[in-house]
C-alpha positions, 0 to 999 in steps of 0.5 A: 500500500502506498501512503505517499498520496495520502500523506501529501493530501493530509499535509496539503489539507493541514496547510490549507487550514493553517493559512487563516491562523498565520494570516490572523497572527500577522494581522495582530502583529501589524495592528499591535505595531500600528497602535504602538507607533502610528495611532497617536498621530494617524488615529486608530482608524488611520484617518489622521484623527489621532489624539495628538491632532488636538494638542498640536492645533492647540499649541501651535494652530498650524496644520502643517506640523510634522508630529515627528519633527521630521519626515516619517521614520525609516522603519528598518533603522528603528526596528534594527535598533530595537533588535540589537544583536539578538537576531544575529547577522542575517536574522535581523533583516528577516525580522525587520522585513516581517515587521514591515510587511505585517504593518503594511498588511494591517494598513491594507486591511483598514483601507476604505 
């Protein structure tokens, strides 16, 4: 009796059921990253109505103020400094790309 087709089918079926779980984990990671680093300016819904909007308008009265005092941060640099040496010489790039991708996928999911 040849079990190879049955085993291949079982693995394929398991992978199919695992995809939504993996996608949900990525979405949660992206949402967590967004809420920690972006929502204070861009708002929880990403529409630019974060809590700092009222403060900036009250303090300065101008709408052209950049919340960071400079253009948007380079996320690879920021994530790299958070990792330090813990990811090793090649793992850091993979971890950084994963975080950026998770954030981008979350942003795509909240677009209207």
